[in-house]
C-alpha positions in Angstrom: -76.7 55.1 69.0 -79.4 53.7 67.1 -82.9 53.4 68.2 -84.9 50.6 66.1 -88.5 50.0 66.6 -90.2 46.7 66.2 -92.8 45.9 63.7 -94.8 43.7 64.3 -96.3 41.3 61.8 -100.0 40.7 61.2 -101.7 37.7 60.8 -104.1 36.3 57.8 -106.5 35.8 60.4 -106.4 38.9 61.7 -108.1 39.9 58.4 -111.4 38.4 59.3 -113.5 37.5 62.2 -113.1 35.1 64.7 -116.3 33.4 63.2 -115.4 33.4 60.3 -111.8 32.4 60.5 -114.2 28.8 62.2 -116.2 29.0 59.3 -113.4 28.4 56.9 -110.9 26.6 59.1 -113.6 24.0 59.7 -115.2 23.2 56.4 -111.6 23.0 55.2 -110.4 20.8 58.0 -113.3 18.8 56.9 -113.4 18.8 53.1 -109.7 17.9 53.1 -109.4 15.1 55.4 -107.0 18.0 58.1 -106.3 18.2 61.2 -108.1 21.5 62.3 -104.8 23.0 64.0 -103.6 21.9 60.3 -106.5 24.0 58.1 -105.7 26.9 60.9 -102.5 27.0 59.2 -103.3 26.9 55.5 -106.4 29.3 56.3 -104.3 32.3 58.2 -101.9 31.2 54.5 -105.0 31.6 52.0 -105.7 35.2 53.6 -102.8 36.9 53.5 -102.5 35.3 49.4 -105.4 36.3 48.8 -104.9 39.7 50.5 -101.5 40.5 49.1 -102.6 39.4 45.5 -105.8 41.6 45.5 -104.3 44.9 47.2 -101.3 44.8 44.7 -103.0 44.3 41.5 -100.4 40.9 41.2 -103.2 38.0 41.2 -101.7 36.8 37.9 -98.2 36.7 39.0 -98.8 34.5 42.2 -99.8 31.5 43.0 -100.6 29.2 46.1 -98.0 26.5 47.3 -100.2 23.1 47.1 -100.4 23.3 50.7 -101.9 26.7 50.7 -103.9 25.7 48.0 -106.9 24.1 49.9 -107.5 27.3 51.7 -107.6 29.2 48.6 -109.9 26.8 47.3 -111.7 27.4 50.9 -112.3 30.8 50.7 -113.5 30.6 46.9 -116.4 28.0 48.2 -117.8 30.3 50.2 -118.7 32.0 47.1 -120.9 34.9 48.7 -119.0 35.2 51.9 -115.6 35.9 49.3 -117.2 37.9 47.5 -118.5 40.3 50.1 -114.9 40.0 51.9 -113.1 40.8 48.3 -114.8 43.9 48.0 -114.2 45.0 51.1 -110.8 44.2 51.9 -109.5 45.8 48.3 -112.6 46.9 45.9 -113.0 43.8 43.5 -113.5 40.3 43.1 -110.4 38.8 42.8 -111.3 35.8 40.8 -109.6 32.2 40.8 -106.9 31.9 37.7 -105.6 28.7 38.6 -102.3 27.7 36.7 -100.0 25.1 37.9 -97.3 25.5 35.6 -96.2 28.4 37.0 -95.6 26.7 40.9 -91.9 26.2 41.2 -89.8 26.3 44.3 -88.3 30.1 43.0 -91.7 31.4 42.6 -93.0 29.6 46.3 -90.2 31.8 47.7 -91.4 34.9 45.9 -94.6 34.3 46.9 -93.7 34.0 50.7 -91.5 36.8 50.5 -94.2 39.0 48.8 -96.5 38.4 52.3 -93.5 38.9 54.3 -92.7 42.3 52.3 -96.7 43.2 53.2 -96.2 43.1 56.8 -97.4 39.2 57.0 -96.3 36.1 59.2 -95.0 33.6 57.2 -95.5 29.7 58.1 -93.1 28.9 56.0 -93.2 24.6 56.0 -96.5 25.8 54.1 -94.5 27.6 51.4 -91.0 25.6 51.5 -91.7 23.2 48.7 -92.7 23.3 44.8 -96.3 23.1 44.4 -97.5 19.5 42.8 -101.1 18.7 42.0 -102.2 16.8 44.6 -106.4 15.9 44.6 -108.4 16.5 45.3 -106.9 20.6 44.8 -106.3 20.0 41.1 -108.4 21.7 38.8 -107.3 20.5 36.0 -105.2 23.4 35.2 -101.9 21.7 34.3 -100.0 18.7 33.0 -100.6 16.8 36.7 -103.7 16.1 36.2 
């Protein structure tokens, strides 16, 4: 007889205080014209992504999906908060180095799998398709801009 132990997953939201999450989600909703419930999901996934990127040192091999990209932009637009959070979370400032050319369906699957492997809940609806640039989140870093 084998015994299985349930492994609880965590959320990106759990990486910040409730006040910080509300600040980020409200900004994301307002800045990108999103319903607040959608912005909540996006910020949750952006926090998990950036945490995995920073804690594994693999920030240059991962990228957000089109849907999650506004979340990362929201984080970095709060530069003082973001710098402090990076330092506290993984010991260094994780720079945003956009590269839309690497956003493929395969990469989005890999990114979602890495986030899941790190113990985070993954909102597959935000990672399920290859990303394409979309204004205003396009950084001018790829052929689509």
